[in-house]
C-alpha positions in Angstrom: 4.6 12.7 -1.7 3.0 9.6 -1.0 6.0 8.0 -1.1 7.0 9.5 2.1 4.3 8.1 3.7 3.9 4.6 2.4 5.7 2.9 5.8 3.1 4.6 7.9 0.3 3.9 5.6 1.1 0.1 5.5 1.2 -0.2 8.9 -2.1 1.2 8.8 -3.5 -1.4 6.6 -1.8 -4.1 8.4 -3.6 -2.7 11.6 -6.8 -3.2 9.9 -6.0 -6.4 8.6 -5.1 -7.9 11.8 -8.9 -8.5 12.8 -9.4 -10.2 9.6 -6.1 -12.6 10.5 -7.7 -13.2 13.9 -10.7 -14.6 12.4 -9.1 -16.5 9.6 -6.5 -18.1 11.9 -8.8 -18.7 15.1 -6.7 -16.5 18.0 -9.4 -15.9 20.7 -10.4 -12.5 21.5 -12.0 -10.5 24.6 -15.2 -9.9 22.4 -15.6 -13.9 21.4 -14.4 -15.9 24.5 -13.2 -19.3 23.7 -15.7 -22.3 24.3 -13.3 -23.4 27.1 -13.4 -20.1 29.0 -17.6 -20.1 28.6 -17.6 -23.5 30.1 -15.4 -22.6 33.0 -17.3 -19.5 33.8 -20.8 -21.4 33.6 -19.1 -24.1 36.1 -18.1 -21.3 38.3 -21.4 -19.5 38.3 -23.1 -23.2 39.2 -21.1 -23.9 42.1 -19.1 -21.6 44.0 -19.6 -22.9 47.6 -16.6 -25.9 47.1 -13.3 -24.2 47.0 -11.6 -25.3 43.6 -14.7 -27.4 42.4 -15.6 -25.3 39.6 -12.2 -25.6 38.1 -12.1 -29.2 38.7 -15.4 -29.8 36.7 -14.0 -27.4 34.1 -10.9 -29.4 33.5 -12.8 -32.7 33.4 -14.7 -31.1 30.3 -13.3 -32.0 26.9 -11.8 -29.2 25.5 -13.7 -27.8 22.4 -12.3 -25.9 19.2 -14.3 -23.5 17.4 -15.2 -24.7 13.9 -12.8 -23.9 11.3 -13.7 -21.0 8.7 -14.6 -22.1 5.1 -12.3 -21.6 2.4 -12.7 -18.4 0.5 -14.4 -18.6 -2.9 -12.4 -17.5 -6.0 -13.2 -13.8 -7.0 -15.2 -13.6 -10.2 -14.7 -10.4 -11.9 -18.0 -8.9 -13.4 -18.2 -8.8 -17.0 -16.3 -5.5 -18.5 -17.2 -3.3 -21.6 -13.9 -1.9 -22.8 -13.1 0.2 -25.8 -10.7 2.8 -27.0 -11.2 6.4 -28.3 -9.3 7.6 -31.6 -7.2 9.6 -29.4 -5.8 6.5 -27.5 -7.8 6.9 -24.4 -8.7 3.6 -23.2 -12.1 2.7 -21.0 -13.3 0.1 -19.0 -17.0 -0.1 -18.0 -17.8 -2.8 -15.0 -21.5 -3.2 -14.2 -21.2 -3.9 -10.3 -22.8 -3.9 -7.0 -26.4 -3.6 -6.0 -26.3 0.1 -4.7 -27.1 2.9 -7.4 -23.6 4.3 -7.0 -20.8 4.4 -9.3 -17.2 5.2 -9.1 -15.7 7.5 -12.0 -11.7 7.5 -12.1 -9.2 8.5 -14.8 -5.8 7.1 -14.4 -3.0 9.0 -16.2 0.5 7.3 -16.4 2.4 10.2 -15.0 3.6 10.7 -11.0 6.4 11.3 -9.0 8.5 8.8 -11.3 8.6 11.6 -14.3 10.0 14.1 -11.7 13.4 15.6 -12.5 16.3 15.7 -9.9 15.1 19.3 -9.1 11.5 18.6 -9.1 10.6 16.2 -6.1 7.0 16.9 -5.2 6.2 18.9 -8.2 3.6 16.3 -9.4 1.9 16.7 -6.3 1.7 20.1 -6.5 0.4 19.9 -10.1 -2.4 17.7 -8.7 -3.3 19.9 -5.7 -3.6 22.8 -8.1 -5.9 20.9 -10.6 -8.5 20.8 -7.5 -8.4 24.5 -7.5 -10.7 24.7 -10.3 -10.8 24.6 -14.4 -10.8 27.2 -17.1 -14.9 26.6 -17.0 -15.3 26.4 -13.1 -13.9 28.1 -10.1 -12.8 25.9 -7.3 -16.2 27.0 -5.5 -18.3 26.0 -8.5 -16.3 22.7 -8.9 -17.0 21.6 -5.5 -20.6 22.8 -5.8 -21.4 20.9 -9.0 -19.7 17.9 -7.3 -21.8 17.9 -4.3 -24.9 18.1 -6.3 -24.3 15.0 -8.1 -23.7 13.6 -4.6 -19.9 13.4 -4.5 -16.5 15.1 -4.7 -13.6 15.5 -7.4 -10.1 14.5 -6.2 -6.8 14.4 -7.5 -4.3 11.7 -6.0 -0.5 11.5 -7.1 1.4 8.3 -6.9 4.9 7.2 -8.4 3.6 6.2 -11.5 -0.2 7.4 -12.0 -2.2 10.3 -11.3 -5.9 9.8 -10.6 -9.0 11.9 -10.8 -11.8 10.5 -9.1 -15.5 11.0 -8.4 -17.8 8.5 -6.6 -21.6 9.8 -7.5 -24.9 8.4 -7.6 -25.4 6.1 -10.8 -27.9 8.4 -12.3 -25.3 11.0 -12.3 -22.3 9.1 -13.9 -22.5 11.0 -17.4 -22.4 14.4 -15.4 -19.3 13.1 -13.3 -17.5 12.0 -16.4 -17.9 15.6 -17.7 -16.5 16.8 -14.2 -13.5 14.4 -14.3 -12.6 15.6 -17.9 -12.9 19.3 -17.3 -10.4 18.8 -14.6 -8.0 16.6 -16.6 -8.1 18.6 -19.7 -8.6 22.3 -18.5 -7.0 23.2 -15.3 -6.8 26.6 -14.2 -3.7 26.4 -12.1 -4.6 29.7 -10.5 -1.7 31.8 -9.3 -3.5 32.9 -6.3 -3.5 29.3 -4.9 0.1 28.7 -5.5 1.6 30.3 -2.4 -0.9 28.7 -0.2 -0.4 25.2 -1.3 3.4 25.6 -1.1 2.8 26.6 2.7 0.7 23.5 3.3 3.5 21.1 1.7 6.3 23.0 3.7 4.5 22.3 6.6 3.8 18.8 5.7 7.8 18.3 4.8 8.7 19.6 8.0 6.2 17.1 9.9 8.0 14.5 7.8 11.3 15.3 8.5 10.8 15.2 12.3 9.6 11.5 12.4 12.1 8.7 12.2 10.3 6.5 9.8 9.9 8.8 6.9 13.6 9.7 7.7 14.5 5.9 7.6 12.4 5.5 4.3 14.6 8.3 2.9 17.9 7.0 3.3 16.6 3.4 2.3 15.6 4.7 -0.8 18.5 7.1 -1.9 20.8 4.0 -1.3 18.8 1.3 -3.3 17.8 3.6 -6.1 20.6 6.4 -6.5 19.7 9.1 -9.0 16.4 7.4 -10.2 13.3 8.9 -9.3 12.2 6.1 -7.0 15.0 7.2 -4.9 13.9 10.8 -4.3 11.5 10.6 -1.6 11.6 14.4 -0.3 12.5 17.7 -1.7 14.7 20.4 -0.1 12.6 23.4 1.5 14.4 25.7 -1.0 13.2 23.3 -4.0 9.5 23.3 -2.8 9.6 27.3 -2.2 11.1 27.9 -5.4 8.4 26.1 -7.6 6.9 28.6 -10.1 3.5 28.3 -11.8 5.4 28.0 -15.2 7.1 24.7 -13.7 3.5 23.4 -13.1 2.1 24.2 -16.4 5.4 22.8 -18.0 4.7 19.4 -15.9 1.1 19.1 -16.8 2.1 20.0 -20.5 4.6 17.3 -20.8 2.8 14.7 -18.8 -0.9 14.6 -19.3 -3.0 13.6 -22.4 -5.2 10.9 -23.9 -2.8 8.5 -25.2 -1.3 7.6 -21.6 -4.7 7.6 -19.8 -7.4 5.4 -18.9 -10.9 6.0 -17.5 -12.7 3.3 -15.1 -16.1 3.2 -14.3 -17.3 0.8 -11.7 -20.9 0.3 -10.2 -24.5 0.8 -11.3 -24.9 3.2 -14.4 -26.7 3.2 -17.9 -24.0 2.0 -20.0 -25.2 3.6 -23.4 -25.6 7.1 -21.4 -22.1 6.6 -20.3 -20.5 5.8 -23.2 -22.0 8.9 -25.2 -20.8 11.0 -22.1 -17.3 9.6 -22.5 -16.9 10.2 -26.1 -18.3 13.7 -25.9 -16.1 14.7 -22.9 -12.8 13.2 -23.8 -12.9 12.6 -27.6 -11.2 15.9 -28.6 -8.6 15.6 -25.9 -5.3 15.7 -27.6 -3.1 12.4 -27.3 -0.1 14.0 -25.7 3.3 12.4 -25.4 3.8 8.9 -24.8 4.7 7.8 -21.0 8.4 7.5 -20.6 9.3 6.1 -17.3 12.6 4.1 -17.5 13.0 1.2 -14.9 15.5 1.8 -12.1 18.6 -0.3 -11.4 18.6 -0.8 -7.9 21.4 -2.1 -5.7 21.6 -3.6 -2.5 24.5 -4.5 0.0 24.8 -5.5 3.9 25.7 -2.3 5.3 24.4 -0.1 8.3 23.3 3.3 7.6 23.2 4.9 10.8 21.2 8.3 11.3 21.8 10.1 14.5 18.8 10.9 16.6 20.3 12.0 20.0 18.2 10.8 23.2 15.9 9.0 21.2 14.1 6.3 23.2 13.4 4.1 20.1 15.4 3.1 17.2 13.7 2.9 13.9 15.0 -0.3 11.8 14.5 -0.6 8.2 15.9 -3.3 6.2 15.5 -4.8 3.0 16.4 -5.7 -0.5 15.3 -5.5 -4.3 12.9 -8.2 -5.4 11.0 -9.2 -8.3 7.8 -7.0 -9.3 4.1 -7.9 -9.4 4.6 -9.0 -13.1 7.0 -12.0 -12.3 5.5 -15.4 -11.9 6.9 -15.7 -8.3 5.1 -12.7 -7.0 2.2 -14.3 -5.5 4.2 -17.0 -3.8 6.5 -13.9 -2.5 3.4 -12.5 -1.1 2.5 -15.6 0.7 6.1 -15.9 2.1 6.4 -12.2 3.2 3.1 -12.7 5.0 4.3 -15.7 6.9 7.7 -14.1 7.8 6.6 -10.5 9.0 3.6 -9.1 6.7 1.0 -10.3 8.8 -0.2 -9.8 12.4 0.7 -13.5 13.1 4.0 -13.6 11.2 7.2 -15.2 12.8 9.1 -11.8 13.0 6.0 -10.1 14.6 5.3 -13.2 17.2 9.4 -13.1 17.8 9.9 -9.5 18.7 6.7 -8.5 19.7 4.8 -11.1 21.3 8.1 -13.1 22.8 10.5 -10.4 23.4 8.5 -7.3 23.7 11.3 -5.2 21.7 8.5 -3.3 19.6 4.9 -3.0 19.4 4.1 -2.8 15.6 6.8 -4.4 13.6 5.8 -5.4 9.9 7.2 -6.5 6.5 6.0 -5.2 3.4 6.3 -5.8 -0.6 6.4 -2.3 -1.8 5.9 -2.2 -5.9 5.9 0.5 -8.5 6.1 -0.2 -12.2 8.9 -2.3 -13.0 10.2 -2.5 -9.4 9.5 -3.8 -6.2 11.5 -4.3 -2.7 10.8 -6.5 0.3 11.4 -4.3 3.8 11.0 -5.0 7.3 10.2 -2.1 9.6 10.3 -2.2 13.5 10.5 0.7 16.0 12.1 -0.9 18.8 13.5 0.4 22.3 17.0 1.7 22.0 18.7 -1.0 24.6 17.3 -3.9 22.1 18.5 -2.2 18.9 21.0 -5.2 18.3 18.8 -7.6 19.8 16.1 -6.9 17.5 18.2 -7.2 14.2 19.4 -10.4 15.8 15.9 -11.8 15.8 14.6 -10.4 12.5 17.8 -12.2 10.7 17.3 -15.3 12.9 13.8 -15.8 11.5 15.0 -15.1 7.9 17.4 -17.8 8.2 15.2 -20.1 9.9 12.8 -19.8 6.8 15.6 -20.1 4.6 16.7 -23.2 6.2 13.6 -25.2 6.7 10.0 -25.2 5.2 7.3 -24.1 7.4 4.9 -26.5 8.9 1.7 -26.9 6.8 -0.7 -25.6 9.4 1.4 -22.6 9.8 1.3 -22.0 6.1 -2.5 -22.7 6.0 -3.3 -20.0 8.5 -1.2 -17.5 6.4 -3.3 -18.7 3.3 -6.5 -18.2 4.8 -5.6 -14.4 5.9 -4.4 -13.6 2.4 -7.1 -15.2 0.4 -9.9 -14.0 2.8 -8.5 -10.4 3.0 -8.2 -10.5 -0.9 -12.0 -11.5 -1.4 -13.2 -9.0 1.4 -11.3 -6.3 0.0 -12.8 -6.8 -3.6 -16.3 -5.7 -2.2 -16.2 -2.3 -3.2 -16.2 0.0 -6.1 -12.6 1.4 -5.2 -10.9 -1.6 -4.4 -12.1 -3.1 -7.6 -11.1 0.0 -9.4 -7.6 -0.1 -8.0 -7.1 -3.8 -8.8 -8.1 -3.3 -12.5 -5.8 -0.6 -12.6 -2.9 -2.3 -11.0 -3.6 -5.1 -13.5 -3.2 -2.8 -16.4 -0.1 -1.0 -15.1 1.7 -4.2 -14.6 0.5 -5.8 -17.8 -1.3 -8.7 -16.3 -4.4 -10.4 -17.4 -7.8 -10.5 -15.7 -7.3 -13.9 -14.8 -4.7 -12.8 -12.3 -7.5 -11.5 -10.1 -9.7 -14.6 -10.9 -7.1 -17.2 -10.2 -5.6 -15.2 -7.1 -7.0 -17.3 -4.3 -6.4 -20.5 -6.0 -2.8 -19.6 -6.6 -2.4 -18.4 -2.7 -3.4 -21.7 -1.6 -1.2 -23.7 -4.4 1.7 -22.3 -2.6 3.5 -25.2 -0.5 5.9 -25.1 2.3 8.6 -26.3 0.1 7.8 -23.3 -2.2 7.9 -20.8 0.7 11.5 -22.0 1.5 12.5 -21.7 -2.2 11.1 -17.9 -2.1 13.0 -17.3 0.8 16.2 -18.8 -0.5 15.9 -17.0 -3.8 14.8 -13.6 -2.9 15.7 -13.0 0.7 19.2 -13.1 1.0 20.3 -11.5 4.4 24.0 -11.0 2.8 22.5 -8.3 0.3 19.9 -6.8 2.6 20.8 -2.8 3.6 20.1 -1.7 6.9 18.9 1.7 7.9 19.0 2.7 11.5 17.8 5.9 13.0 18.3 6.2 16.5 20.6 7.6 19.6 24.0 6.8 17.7 26.1 7.0 21.1 23.8 4.1 22.3 23.3 1.8 19.5 26.6 2.1 17.3 28.1 -0.9 18.9 25.0 -3.1 19.0 24.5 -2.5 15.3 28.2 -2.6 14.1 28.0 -6.6 14.2 25.4 -6.5 11.2 27.8 -4.8 8.5 29.6 -2.0 8.0 28.5 1.3 9.5 28.0 4.2 7.4 27.3 7.5 9.1 
């Protein structure tokens, strides 16, 4: 289900990152007036008797620029303790931070990628039922016990992994380890909660299907991945209504076990006590089956997939193509290229169709990755009348980057943004845990995190052009447009064969 909302989630992250970009690259804000504006205000306040006198004095003063920010330092990963139980469970302990708190998170290598063609969102339903108590604790007692430790237990389902997480005071980490293990090993799957949870999910499905962005994402994934699990974003209502408790139990039985799980604990805690708690809570958990998530064979060709939304005042554009996944040596340079092209507030596509043309309010591009897979995509909600013009400008910016290397100064601003957000992002327990889990998922060494800032700054203008030419071929980009077909069909016909 998380895959049905990843475009909206990415928009939220980019919105939050916008302020960081402003700080990194130096645009002026209302809260922090430029030195020139301050000087002009001082002059006007000093002499308001002579018409134009303040302006003339301000113009005569030499213009000043704010000092450039310092270069972000490399991230240093705290020393880790790692061990593996006899049943295959991997454990990573990271002493980190000054606050007496710690995050306990179990990552099980199962998720939406394990769903069959008639099991879409079954992993999500399984995760929600796991939150409803265990064979030793009711849902109420589970919540009460977690609250008594200063936290709560949450289950989150993603394409390749399911996370069971608790964030607690450091002194209670051993007890939280026991709670997380109880949820993972002994879910109750109460029949009384099944109908309620399915009703909640049906409501969420209805909301998703009423919005153009998820509709566009569903078509985009279907075309790119076909029958692979990555291509299945939403279930039908009948499919969701038909799930029985036996299917949930079967999914859990097939896909949960120690041998496909990794326990991360990040924060301040008593290492010896925690290790004892881990062995006690998880040592007898059966190994279970090994994960089996076959890689996709994505395809992309230049077509326009048009979905009619009569009388829509806007068109939702989603275009892109498969690219290399995070394990590839070019991936960091691809991240830099994406941020410069459309993946940051000051990017070229955003500046073009938002700032200069006014076609849209919040366009963005993203690198969306899963196990053994990734794609690049640009999304924009544009005014109906500017649908064709927006496509023209998006492809213009892609072609421009493929044709010539960006100026070094422009690239440096993007590098400051990426490096700065990376370092700032690794300042809490949750983000560090996510980073470590991502490294393990994609088979990357710890040095990837420690060298990331240097690798970002090592990308040259010529490298950005090479990446754009290698991976961002407009001739291979599929296009999905959701909007008023009667008004936009002719506008989009010039950009590929229209498929309705």
